[in-house]
SERO-4910 file (N, C-alpha, C, O; in steps of 0.05 Angstrom, whole numbers):
BEGIN
 pado doro    nc1    nc2    nc3   cac1   cac2   cac3    cc1    cc2    cc3    oc1    oc2    oc3
  Met    A   2024   3425   2057   2022   3406   2072   2042   3386   2072   2057   3380   2054
  Ala    A   2038   3378   2090   2070   3358   2096   2068   3332   2083   2046   3323   2088
  Gln    A   2082   3316   2070   2084   3294   2061   2090   3271   2085   2106   3275   2102
  Arg    A   2070   3241   2083   2079   3233   2095   2094   3208   2093   2086   3191   2077
  Lys    A   2126   3201   2114   2132   3177   2100   2129   3158   2102   2124   3147   2123
  Arg    A   2133   3147   2073   2131   3115   2062   2161   3099   2073   2183   3108   2078
  Gly    A   2147   3066   2074   2163   3056   2061   2174   3048   2035   2168   3058   2014
  Pro    A   2190   3028   2038   2186   3020   2007   2168   3016   1990   2147   3006   1998
  Ala    A   2171   3023   1963   2139   3013   1958   2121   3022   1962   2102   3007   1960
  Gly    A   2116   3050   1972   2097   3062   1991   2083   3044   2011   2059   3046   2018
  Gly    A   2092   3035   2016   2079   3014   2043   2090   3025   2073   2097   3049   2073
  Trp    A   2091   3018   2086   2091   3015   2126   2109   3029   2128   2128   3016   2120
  Pro    A   2116   3051   2135   2139   3069   2140   2155   3062   2174   2172   3074   2186
  Tyr    A   2139   3036   2180   2164   3027   2210   2171   3009   2199   2155   2995   2186
  His    A   2205   3002   2202   2218   2981   2208   2236   2974   2228   2246   2989   2245
  Gly    A   2240   2949   2224   2262   2943   2250   2246   2949   2280   2221   2947   2277
  Ala    A   2251   2953   2299   2242   2964   2328   2224   2977   2328   2207   2977   2346
  Arg    A   2223   2990   2311   2199   3008   2319   2177   2995   2306   2158   2999   2321
  Ala    A   2169   2979   2285   2156   2964   2273   2142   2940   2294   2117   2937   2297
  Gln    A   2170   2920   2310   2164   2909   2324   2148   2921   2355   2133   2908   2369
  Arg    A   2153   2940   2359   2132   2968   2377   2114   2970   2369   2097   2967   2386
  Ala    A   2105   2976   2347   2080   2986   2337   2050   2953   2334   2026   2954   2335
  Arg    A   2067   2931   2330   2062   2910   2331   2050   2901   2354   2029   2887   2356
  Thr    A   2072   2912   2379   2075   2902   2407   2047   2910   2415   2033   2896   2429
  Leu    A   2042   2933   2406   2026   2951   2423   1991   2946   2417   1973   2942   2433
  Ala    A   1991   2948   2392   1971   2927   2374   1960   2912   2384   1936   2912   2390
  Gly    A   1979   2892   2388   1965   2860   2405   1966   2871   2432   1950   2855   2444
  Leu    A   1973   2884   2447   1965   2890   2473   1935   2906   2472   1918   2896   2486
  Val    A   1928   2926   2458   1903   2924   2449   1881   2914   2451   1862   2914   2467
  Glu    A   1888   2899   2424   1866   2874   2413   1870   2854   2442   1850   2841   2446
  Ala    A   1882   2851   2454   1886   2824   2484   1859   2838   2497   1837   2828   2497
  Trp    A   1869   2868   2510   1839   2878   2522   1821   2879   2511   1805   2863   2522
  Ala    A   1810   2892   2485   1790   2885   2466   1779   2865   2474   1758   2867   2486
  Ser    A   1793   2833   2466   1784   2811   2474   1776   2807   2502   1761   2788   2505
  Gly    A   1784   2820   2523   1771   2811   2549   1798   2806   2568   1796   2798   2592
  Ala    A   1826   2812   2554   1838   2809   2581   1841   2815   2607   1826   2833   2614
  Ser    A   1853   2808   2621   1846   2827   2644   1869   2842   2651   1889   2835   2639
  Trp    A   1871   2860   2666   1887   2880   2673   1919   2866   2681   1938   2878   2670
  Ala    A   1924   2846   2695   1947   2843   2705   1951   2821   2676   1975   2818   2673
  Gln    A   1940   2810   2660   1941   2795   2638   1956   2812   2615   1973   2804   2599
  Val    A   1945   2836   2619   1958   2850   2594   1990   2868   2605   2007   2874   2589
  Met    A   1990   2871   2628   2007   2890   2639   2028   2858   2642   2050   2865   2633
  Ala    A   2029   2843   2646   2044   2815   2647   2062   2820   2621   2086   2821   2619
  Asp    A   2040   2821   2600   2051   2821   2578   2068   2843   2563   2079   2838   2542
  Ser    A   2070   2870   2577   2073   2895   2574   2102   2897   2587   2111   2884   2605
  Asn    A   2113   2917   2572   2141   2924   2591   2136   2958   2595   2154   2975   2596
  Leu    A   2101   2963   2597   2089   2993   2592   2089   2998   2627   2086   2978   2642
  Asp    A   2092   3028   2638   2080   3038   2664   2051   3038   2653   2042   3040   2630
  Asp    A   2034   3032   2691   2000   3027   2691   1999   3052   2679   1977   3050   2667
  Gly    A   2007   3073   2674   2003   3097   2666   1997   3099   2640   1976   3107   2630
  Asp    A   2019   3089   2626   2023   3092   2595   2016   3068   2582   2030   3061   2563
  Met    A   1992   3047   2591   1981   3030   2584   1953   3038   2588   1937   3032   2570
  Ala    A   1947   3047   2605   1920   3074   2607   1913   3091   2585   1893   3092   2572
  Arg    A   1933   3103   2585   1939   3118   2567   1935   3114   2533   1922   3127   2517
  Leu    A   1950   3091   2530   1946   3084   2509   1915   3068   2506   1906   3068   2483
  Leu    A   1900   3056   2527   1881   3048   2518   1852   3063   2513   1833   3060   2498
  Ile    A   1860   3080   2534   1846   3113   2536   1836   3125   2503   1814   3129   2493
  Arg    A   1852   3125   2497   1864   3134   2468   1843   3127   2442   1827   3140   2429
  Thr    A   1856   3088   2441   1842   3076   2426   1816   3084   2426   1806   3092   2405
  Ile    A   1802   3083   2453   1774   3077   2467   1768   3107   2452   1751   3103   2434
  Asp    A   1775   3133   2453   1766   3158   2446   1765   3156   2413   1745   3162   2400
  Leu    A   1790   3148   2402   1786   3131   2375   1758   3117   2357   1747   3124   2336
  Leu    A   1752   3091   2378   1726   3083   2368   1702   3094   2372   1682   3092   2357
  Lys    A   1704   3110   2398   1676   3124   2394   1668   3144   2366   1647   3147   2353
  Gln    A   1696   3157   2365   1693   3179   2339   1689   3164   2317   1677   3174   2298
  Leu    A   1698   3136   2315   1700   3123   2283   1660   3113   2292   1645   3115   2273
  Gln    A   1652   3106   2312   1629   3089   2312   1610   3113   2301   1595   3110   2282
  His    A   1612   3137   2315   1585   3168   2293   1603   3172   2276   1587   3186   2264
  Asn    A   1617   3173   2266   1627   3181   2238   1606   3183   2212   1594   3162   2206
  Ala    A   1601   3202   2198   1573   3194   2185   1594   3184   2160   1581   3183   2139
  His    A   1606   3181   2158   1624   3182   2126   1643   3150   2131   1661   3141   2117
  Met    A   1635   3143   2146   1644   3111   2155   1618   3086   2143   1593   3085   2144
  Leu    A   1642   3066   2129   1618   3051   2119   1599   3036   2151   1603   3038   2176
  Pro    A   1579   3023   2135   1564   3012   2178   1578   2988   2178   1569   2976   2197
  Gln    A   1594   2975   2168   1601   2946   2178   1635   2956   2194   1648   2942   2209
  Leu    A   1641   2978   2187   1669   2990   2200   1652   3002   2226   1658   2992   2248
  Lys    A   1630   3023   2226   1627   3028   2251   1616   3009   2269   1619   3012   2294
  Glu    A   1598   2982   2259   1595   2964   2277   1616   2956   2287   1613   2949   2310
  Ala    A   1648   2951   2275   1672   2938   2286   1675   2954   2309   1670   2945   2331
  Ala    A   1684   2984   2304   1697   3003   2326   1667   3003   2347   1675   3005   2370
  Ala    A   1650   3001   2346   1632   2993   2368   1641   2963   2381   1651   2959   2403
  Glu    A   1635   2944   2360   1645   2924   2376   1663   2926   2399   1660   2924   2424
  Ala    A   1684   2931   2384   1722   2939   2399   1709   2957   2417   1719   2948   2438
  Leu    A   1696   2974   2424   1687   2998   2446   1679   2972   2459   1698   2957   2465
  Arg    A   1663   2965   2463   1638   2943   2485   1668   2927   2492   1665   2921   2516
  Gly    A   1681   2922   2488   1703   2897   2490   1722   2919   2515   1726   2916   2540
  Met    A   1729   2938   2497   1752   2954   2513   1740   2972   2540   1752   2967   2561
  Asp    A   1721   2990   2541   1709   3010   2558   1697   2994   2575   1674   2985   2569
  Arg    A   1715   2985   2606   1717   2979   2632   1738   2986   2650   1756   3002   2649
  Lys    A   1731   2969   2666   1751   2978   2684   1767   2959   2687   1761   2935   2683
  Pro    A   1797   2972   2697   1806   3005   2708   1808   3023   2689   1819   3043   2697
  Val    A   1799   3025   2659   1811   3034   2653   1785   3069   2653   1786   3094   2653
  Thr    A   1772   3053   2652   1737   3070   2645   1742   3085   2677   1726   3103   2683
  Glu    A   1763   3078   2698   1757   3095   2718   1786   3121   2713   1798   3133   2731
  Gln    A   1789   3123   2693   1823   3135   2687   1812   3158   2676   1796   3158   2657
  Ser    A   1819   3175   2687   1822   3211   2663   1845   3223   2669   1860   3224   2689
  Phe    A   1846   3233   2643   1867   3251   2638   1863   3277   2627   1882   3292   2623
***
């Protein structure tokens, strides 16, 4: 099995621009889940519409899997369900890949 790369002291493996990009994408997903409009999210992003839709659709798919995972703590399942309620909306739900 391949070993996962770890940063200093076994922490977050991303540094510099790569870490900033991960934080930016997470912030965009959080904004969408919190009710930001498509126009607001796109104004804060340098992604194309299709790339943003793909990011959100993949996140929605992960949340659906988490809320139905028998091994997840009930609190985490509820958190996934709550995030899903905020994310699964137009125009993202109209997209299909």
